[in-house]
C-alpha positions, -999 to +999 in steps of 0.1 A: -302-790+813-296-768+841-258-774+840-256-770+802-276-741+801-246-724+820-217-737+801-231-712+775-237-680+797-203-693+817-186-690+780-205-655+774-195-642+808-160-653+800-159-629+771-171-603+791-149-604+817-176-607+844-165-621+884-182-644+902-202-628+921-220-608+891-224-642+878-240-661+910-262-623+911-274-630+869-279-667+875-297-672+907-336-675+904-354-640+916-383-668+930-389-703+928-425-714+939-436-751+946-476-759+953-499-790+958-527-796+933-549-816+940-586-828+924-611-852+928-610-874+894-642-880+872-636-915+891-635-898+929-607-908+934-579-880+946-555-872+919-520-848+937-496-832+914-471-807+917-471-777+906-439-749+894-428-717+887-395-707+888-390-667+880-353-657+869-353-621+864-375-591+860-346-566+852-362-559+819-400-562+827-420-584+835-411-621+836-427-642+806-425-679+798-441-710+792-465-736+814-460-775+805-476-798+820-452-836+816-450-864+841-412-853+840-414-812+851-398-804+880-380-770+898-348-780+884-361-779+846-380-743+851-351-730+864-330-735+835-358-728+810-367-698+832-330-693+829-334-694+793-359-667+789-344-641+807-319-642+778-341-652+748-363-624+757-331-600+759-318-609+728-351-600+708-351-569+726-385-573+740-394-560+776-395-590+795-375-610+819-375-650+825-400-673+841-408-710+833-434-737+854-455-765+849-475-793+867-459-827+865-491-840+855-499-862+819-529-849+795-530-876+776-542-894+802-566-873+818-603-863+809-608-827+798-627-823+828-598-831+852-576-808+831-594-780+837-598-788+875-557-788+880-552-758+857-579-735+874-565-750+911-529-744+900-541-706+892-560-703+924-528-712+945-503-692+917-526-661+912-502-641+939-467-644+920-486-642+883-505-611+867-497-588+837-466-566+853-454-597+872-454-626+851-470-640+823-474-674+816-475-688+777-482-724+757-457-745+763-454-790+760-486-800+762-503-769+766-526-747+744-548-719+738-576-734+758-552-742+789-545-702+784-580-693+785-586-712+814-558-693+831-574-658+822-607-669+831-600-681+866-573-652+873-599-627+861-625-642+891-593-627+916-585-598+899-613-584+873-606-586+838-572-596+830-564-608+796-529-595+799-520-626+823-513-648+797-505-649+765-513-675+734-549-673+737-579-686+713-588-653+694-622-652+709-602-647+746-582-614+730-555-640+720-535-629+686-534-631+650-497-646+639-494-663+674-499-700+663-472-699+637-452-669+651-424-699+663-421-715+625-422-682+610-393-668+635-369-699+621-378-689+589-370-653+593-334-662+610-326-687+582-333-658+557-309-633+574-281-666+577-285-674+537-283-633+531-252-633+545-237-662+526-253-653+493-278-679+490-311-681+484-338-701+494-345-713+459-310-733+459-312-750+497-326-781+509-336-784+544-343-814+566-370-810+596-370-833+628-403-823+647-434-820+628-450-802+656-459-767+656-429-755+656-418-779+625-445-779+609-447-741+605-409-737+599-413-763+570-441-745+550-430-713+562-394-718+545-412-741+516-431-711+505-401-691+498-389-715+473-365-743+495-367-780+491-383-795+523-361-828+513-371-851+547-395-849+579-393-870+611-411-869+643-417-896+672-439-914+644-412-921+617-394-901+587-410-898+553-386-881+525-382-866+487-354-852+468-372-829+446-394-819+479-423-831+499-455-816+494-454-797+526-495-785+529-503-823+520-482-835+547-496-809+570-529-824+562-522-860+567-505-852+596-539-839+614-556-871+604-534-896+612-511-883+640-478-881+626-460-883+594-455-921+590-470-938+564-476-902+542-480-918+504-460-892+489-426-898+499-403-930+509-401-936+545-369-940+568-359-947+601-362-914+623-334-909+637-316-906+607-327-869+603-300-855+623-275-866+597-300-860+563-278-850+535-292-816+536-278-779+532-302-767+564-312-787+593-342-778+615-340-797+650-373-789+661-387-813+683-364-831+715-336-814+740-305-833+731-311-843+698-278-835+686-251-851+705-217-861+706-223-894+694-239-879+661-224-841+656-191-858+635-220-870+613-240-840+604-240-830+570-256-801+568-233-766+569-265-745+583-282-759+618-315-734+630-320-744+662-363-745+666-363-769+693-351-755+731-314-770+737-316-796+711-273-792+707-252-804+738-225-782+743-194-808+733-218-817+705-219-777+697-184-771+696-175-802+675-198-784+651-183-749+653-150-766+651-161-777+614-173-745+605-210-758+610-232-723+614-254-724+644-279-703+649-292-707+684-321-714+700-326-685+720-323-671+688-342-689+667-370-701+677-376-664+700-404-659+673-429-672+699-422-650+727-425-619+705-456-623+692-465-631+726-453-594+730-471-583+707-505-601+722-496-584+758-496-546+741-528-551+724-544-563+753-531-539+777-540-512+749-575-529+743-568-526+704-562-558+678-539-559+653-546-580+622-521-609+614-504-583+583-489-560+610-485-589+632-468-605+607-443-572+596-435-565+631-424-597+638-400-604+605-384-567+615-374-581+651-364-612+640-341-597+611-330-571+640-321-596+668-303-618+638-281-586+625-274-577+661-265-611+672-242-608+640-223-579+650-218-590+682-203-623+668-181-606+641-171-578+667-152-607+694-142-635+669-170-655+685-195-680+671-233-669+675-246-688+702-218-667+723-228-635+709-264-642+718-254-650+750-231-619+753-256-596+742-288-607+764-262-604+790-251-567+785-287-558+780-299-576+814-266-563+830-276-524+819-310-526+826-300-539+860-272-512+866-299-489+859-321-494+887-294-489+914-263-468+922-231-486+923-196-477+928-175-501+908-178-506+875-191-535+855-184-542+818-220-533+804 
C-alpha cells in the first residue's frame, strides 16, 4: 500500500516539477515508533502484541490520524496511511499533519477487559509522543468511541486533564455532536458538488454502495435523504438490491439486528462481488482497499465514483477509469469528513465550548464544498484528474507551510 500511495504523490510531484531531494523530504516520516504491548489475559496467560505509531509531517500543525486494531497491522501499513493523512488534512485545509498507528491484535477474539489492558498499556508507552499539540489519535478499524475514552483517561493520568489528546470520544467524555456520521456526510457533500457541476440532481441518480459500516451506512442514509435511489448495497455478508430504491432506514435497523445486509427482506439478494460493476450512475466504494482493480475496472458502469474507503482504487484501475472519462472523487477528499469533524472536536476541547450538531454539520458542509471546489480549480487549470489535483493542492499547501518555517536561498515551486 505504501508503494501505491507514492505513485499518486510522484504523479503530482511531476506536475509541480519537484526534484528528488524535495520528494524525499516530503515523503519521509518524521518519526516511527514501535512498542511491545504485554498483558496478562483473563485466562492468566501472557499475551504479546506490537504497537505502532508513524508520525509523517507536522508542517501545518499537530499530527492527526487513526488508531487501528487488526492482526495485519504493521509499520509499513501505518506509514502509508500516515502519508495519506498529511495530504488529506491539507486538502480540506485543517491545521494538522499526518500520523497513523495501531496494534496487531484482533478485538473480535478478545474480552473487553483484555482490550482495555492492551489500550492502556499502549498509551503508557506512547504518552511521550502523543498529545493535544503533538499527535492526536482517532478511531479507525476495530476502534471506537469507547476506546478513545480509555485513551483520554489513561493519558490524563500522566498529563492532567487532556480531552484534546484524542478525537472521536463519547459525547459524555467531551466528544463532538455529528462525529459519528461525519465521514458519510462528507461523502454526500462532495457528491452534491460533483452532481452540481454536471448539471444533475440527487433525484436523477441511482447509487450503489459497497460497505455498510459507519461510512457506507451514513453516506447511503444521507444521500437517500437528498432524493437519490440507493439501488444496491453490499457488505461482507452479501448484497441486496431494489430497482426503485432500498429503504435505507429499514436496512440500517436490519444490519444492527443481524450483523449484515444478507437476508434483508425488502430487496433481492445478489453476490456481493458484483457491487463494483453494478449498473448505477454513482458508485460509493466504502469498504475495502483495492476493491476496484485492473481486473474489474473495465466493467465498472458508474460514471461517477466517490471513494468513501481509503485506497479503494488501485493506480492501474484509476488510470483505466480516467481514460474512460469516469469522474473519481478521490479518498483524500471524499472521506475527509471524519478528520474535519475531528478537528472541530479538538477545537471544542481546547476552547471548552461545545457546538450543537447543527453548527457542526453546517461547518462540515462548508469545509467539504470549499475543498471540492479548490481541487476542481486545480484540476481545470492544469488539465489533470481530481486525484492528481488533490495531491497537487495538498503538496503545495504542505510545501508552503514548510518553507514559511525556514530560510532558503533556493526557489521552490510552491
